[in-house]
C-alpha positions in Angstrom: -68.6 205.8 -68.1 -67.3 203.3 -65.6 -70.8 202.5 -64.4 -71.9 201.8 -68.0 -68.9 199.4 -68.5 -69.8 197.6 -65.2 -73.5 197.4 -66.2 -72.5 195.9 -69.6 -70.2 193.4 -67.9 -73.0 192.3 -65.5 -75.5 192.1 -68.4 -73.1 189.9 -70.3 -72.6 187.6 -67.3 -76.4 187.2 -67.0 -76.7 186.4 -70.7 -73.9 183.8 -70.5 -75.6 182.2 -67.5 -78.9 182.0 -69.3 -77.1 180.5 -72.4 -75.6 177.8 -70.2 -79.0 176.9 -68.8 -80.5 176.7 -72.3 -77.7 174.4 -73.4 -78.1 172.2 -70.4 -81.9 172.0 -71.0 -81.3 171.2 -74.7 -78.8 168.5 -73.9 -81.2 166.9 -71.3 -84.1 167.0 -73.8 -82.0 165.5 -76.6 -80.8 162.7 -74.3 -84.3 161.9 -73.3 -85.5 161.9 -77.0 -82.7 159.5 -78.0 -83.4 157.2 -75.1 -87.1 157.2 -76.1 -86.2 156.2 -79.7 -83.9 153.4 -78.5 -86.5 152.1 -76.0 -89.3 152.1 -78.6 -87.1 150.5 -81.2 -86.1 147.8 -78.8 -89.7 147.2 -77.9 -90.6 146.8 -81.5 -87.7 144.4 -82.2 -88.6 142.3 -79.1 -92.1 141.9 -80.4 -91.2 140.4 -83.7 -90.7 143.3 -86.1 -87.0 143.8 -86.5 -87.2 145.7 -89.8 -89.6 148.3 -88.4 -87.5 148.7 -85.3 -84.3 149.1 -87.3 -86.1 151.7 -89.5 -87.3 153.6 -86.5 -83.9 153.6 -84.9 -82.2 154.6 -88.2 -84.6 157.4 -88.7 -84.1 158.6 -85.2 -80.3 158.6 -85.6 -80.6 160.6 -88.8 -82.9 163.1 -87.3 -80.7 163.6 -84.2 -77.6 164.0 -86.5 -79.5 166.6 -88.5 -80.6 168.6 -85.5 -77.0 168.5 -84.1 -75.6 169.7 -87.4 -78.0 172.6 -87.6 -77.4 173.5 -83.9 -73.6 173.5 -84.4 -73.8 175.5 -87.6 -75.9 178.2 -85.8 -73.4 178.5 -82.9 -70.5 179.0 -85.3 -72.0 182.1 -86.8 
């Protein structure tokens, strides 16, 4: 009985560690995506199309907010 409890504890520790790695990878990917949106929007604005740059940046912000909302809703369940 004690061995099973110890095995369950070790398994949970490994699952927690994997969960942390996935969260870190997701955060890094999201930061890179947001930086890409900002960089492309700035490039478009600098080359004479501020309306298109603002639209791209606004769409990127809305998409990031939607993804964050879905992610947080899934974690709360």
